[in-house]
N, C-alpha and C positions, 0 to 999 in steps of 0.2 A: 633568134638570139641564142647564144650559148654562154655557159660560164664554166670556169675552171678554178681550182684552188691551188695555192702553193703554201707549204708549211715550212717553218723554221723553228728550231729549238733555241730558246733563250733562257739561260739560267739566272741571270741577274741583269740589273740596269742601274744607270745613274742619271744626275740632272745636267751631266755635261753634254752640251749639244755642239755638233760641228756645223757651222753655218756656211752656205755657199749660194751663189746667185747664178741664174741662167739669163740668157739674153732676152731683151724685150724689144718689140717692134712698136714704133710710135707713128701715129698719123698726125701730121701737122696741118693746121688750117690757120692762115694768117688773117687777122682782121683787116677789113678794107682800108682802114685809116692808120695802118701800122707804119707807113712811110710818108714823108713829106713830098707831095707831088709837084711842088713849085721849082724843083731843080731841073736843069736841062736833062735830055734823054740819057747821056752818058752817066751823069751823076745819079740819076734816078735808078738806073740799073744797078750801079754799085751799091747804092743805099739799100735797095730792095734785097740784094743778095746778103748784105750785112744783117738785115732784119731777119731773114730766114735762118741764118746761122745762129743768131742770138736766140731766136725762139726755140730752135732745136736744142740748144744747150740748156735752156731753162726747163723744158719739158723732160729732157733726158735725166734730170736730177731726181725724178720720182720713178720708182720701180715697184710694180705690184705683181705678187706671185702667190702660188699655192704650195704649201709644204705638207708632207705627210707627218705622222706621229713621231717619227725619228728626226724631224726637222730637216728633211731633205726636200729640195724642190721637185715637184711632180706635176704632170699634166692633168691628172685626175685623182680622185680619192683624197681630196684635200682635208687635212685636219686643222690646218692653220691658214689664215689669209694674212699675208705679210706685206706691209708697205714700208719701203725704205726710201728716204727722201733727204737730199742735201739741203741743209739750212745753215747759212753762215759757213763756219769752218768745220762743222761736224755733220755726220750722217745720223739721222733720227730714224729709229725703227719702231713701228707699232705692229703688234701681232694680235690677231683675233682668233678665238676658237670657232670652229665650224662643226655642227650647225648652230651652236648656241649664240654666235655673234657677239660674245662678250670678250672683253679685253683679256689677252693671255700674257702679254709682255709689252713693256715700253722701255726704251733705253737709247743712249747716244754712243756713237763710236767715232773713232778717228778715220776709219777706212770704209770704203764702199762695200766690202765683203762682210763688214760687221764682225770682225774677229778681234779688234783691238778696242775694248770698251773704254769710254771716257765719261766719267760722271756716274750718275745713278742708273742702275738697271733693276727694274721691278718685274717679277713674275707673279701671276695670279692663278688661283684655282678656278675651275669652271663655275663654282658658286660665288665668284667675284671677290672672295677673301684673298688677301695677299699671301703668296707662297714664300717669297724672298725679296729682300731689298738690300742690294750690295752696291757700294761705291767703288769706282775704279779710277786709276790714274795710269794712262798709257798701257792699258790692258792688264794691270795688276790690281788686286784688291787693296784698298786703302781706306783706313778708318773703320767705322762700325758697320758690321754686316748682321742683318736680322733675318731669321727664318721662322716660319709659322706652320702649325698644323692646319689641316683643312677646316677645322671648326673655328679657326681664328686665334687660338691660343698660341703664344710664342713658343717655339721649339728650341731656338738657339740664339744666343747673342755673342758675337765674337768681334775682336779687333784685329786689324791687319796693318802692317807697315811694309810697304814695297812688296806686297804679295805674300808676306809671311805672317802667320799667327803671332800675336804679340800681347802678352798680358793674360788676364783671366777671362775665360769663356765659360758660359753657363748654359745648361740644357734642361728642358722641362718636358714632361709627357703631356698628352692631350687633355689632362685634367688639371694642369698647372703645377704638378708636383716636380720639384727639382730632382733630376735623375743623373746628372753628370756635371763635372767641372774639370776644366783643363787650365794649365798655366804654361805659357810658352815664352821663350826669351827673345823672340823676333829673329832668330837665326835658324829656326827649324827644330829646336830642341824643346821638349816639353814633357809634362806628366799629365795623366788622365785618371780620374776616378769616376766610376759609374755605380749608382745605387739602385736597389730594388725599391718598389713603392713603399715598403715598410721601413725604409731608412737603412737597411742592412747593405753593406758594400757588396756589389756584384763582382766587379773586377777592378784592378789598378795596374798601371804599368807606365813605361817611358816610350817616347817617340822621338824620331829624328826626321828631318826633311818634312816636318808637319804631319806626315801620314805613315811613316815606316816604323814598325814596332822593333824595339831593340831591348836587350837585357831581359830581366825577369818580369813576367806577367803572372799575377796571382788571381785566381777565380774562387768565388765562394758560393756555397749553397744558400738558399733562402734562410735557413736556420743559423747561418753564421759559420758553419763548419767549412774547412777548406775543400774546394772541389778539384782544383787543378793548379799546377805550377808549370809554366812554360818558359823555356829559355829561347830567346830570339837572337838570330845573327843575320843582319842585313835584311830584316823583314821576313825571314823564314824560321820555322820552328826547328831548333836543333835538338831539343829534348823535351819530354813532358812526363809528368807523373800526375795521377788523379786518384780521387777517393770518393766513396759514396757518402750519403747524407749522415751516416753514423761515424764517419771518420776512417772507415776501413779502406786501406789502400787497394786499388784495383790493378789488374794486370796491365802492363804498359800498352798492349795491343788495343785495349779498350779506350785509350786516350786519343786514338787517331780519329779525326773528323771524317765523316762520310756524308756525301750528298744524298738527298732523297732520290730514289730510283724507281721507275716504272718496272713492273715485272718483265724481265728480259733485259732490255737496254733502251737507249734513246731511239734506236731504229724501230723497236717494237711500239714505242709511244707514237712515233710518226705514222706507223702503219695503222694503229688504232684510230687515230684522228682521220686519216685519209679514207679509211674504210667506212666510217660512220657519218662523216660530214656530207651534207647535201649541197653540192656546188651550185645547184640551180635555184636556190632560195632567192637570191637577188633578182634573177630573171623573172621568176614567178611574181615577184612583188614590184616589177616594172622599174628596176634600177636603170639608170642611164649607162651607156657604154663607158668603160673605164676600169682602172685598177684600184682596188680598195684594200688597204692594209689595216685589217682589224686586229686589235690587241686586247686580250682578256687576261686579267691578273687573277691568281688563285693561290691558296695556301695548302700545302700537304701537312696535315697536323701530326701530332705525336703518335697517332694510331695508323697513319698512312692514308687517311681519308682526304679527298679533295674537298676543301671548304672555302668559305669567304670568296666566292667567285664574283668578280667585278669587272665589267667592260670598261676599258680606258678610251675607247673611241665611240662615236655616236653617228655612224653613217646611216643607220636605219635599214629599211628594206629587208628586215629579218636577219641580217648578217650577224650582228652581235648575239642576238637571241639563239641563232643556230650553234654558234661556238659554245655558248653557255649551256645549251641543252646537252651537247656531247660531253662537256666536262663533268656535268652532273651524273652522267652514266659511267664515268671512268671507274675501273676497278681499283682496289686498294693498292697503294704504293708501298715500297719499303721505306719507312720514315728516315729522315736525316738523323745522324748519330754524332754526339759530341760528349766527351768526358764521361763515357759509360752510361749515357742516357739518351733517349729519343728527344728530339727537339723539332720545332716547326721549321718548315722551309718555304720560302716565298718564290713564286714563279710568275713569268709573263709569257703567254703563248701567242705569237703572231700567226695569223692566218690571212693569206692574200687571196681575195676573190677577184677574178678577172672576168668582166662582162664584155662580150664581143659578138659581132655579127657572124653568122655561119659562113 
């Protein structure tokens, strides 16, 4: 047996999943009493054929698949076990985490590909706490949508009308402190205010199309002093001024946001990982043949240290542990930079292990 690894740089992620289905082969076995044998031969043959077609149609309404962590169908390296089944006029989908075997998602859809949600869709964390509960009508959010932190504390409560935010939405941190509030008109236009834990305003501004920043956005330091003023046009920063915690205005070049960077560039980071990762770890631990997409989350802190390392997959066979081991050895990065100060940056690192015969 041999193993190889494949690396991909990912700077950010979201909870929006693209769903797709692959073909499924069914083996049909008819019960001996599935047809009435008292008809003549011709009728019996016709009736038997009808029974076969009817049985195939029934069984073909249920599809079982394995998906990777990006919610893509794969032959091996499953993160999710997905069951999609036609019931009445809707397609019901149940998703389970592997290897935990706990519920990851349940929901109903109008279509076989499960792209047009209808009714309630609920996602769960691996600890079985709910992650989100959203109602849909013909693929668009409708009514109340609730989201939660992993510890079970509510993180967000919003209302939607025809897929648009409508009315007041509230947000809380994982300790239950209110940290933001938005108010939308149902046509995509709204305002947002976010607070620090001490109650001081963090930033405030206006939105259009629910998520596009427009007009003036004002940011504040923890002590209440102005930090920055940004002018947005169609979601892009047109101008920016910023100040330090004493109120002293900084050079405009310091207002430009910069991503955290590994010494050299992204190619240097890929080279570091590939040079140090041991691709044969799953083989030594007797992993089955297949492709395993391992993803590990980490933070580059204000000093450039790699911290808060957390595997998001659980394939085992030493794969997650191997990626964590290398991340702990990573040299110091250049930290992310915003409004004249260093800030934390969040990253997810995918590593694909392929176990195959020589």
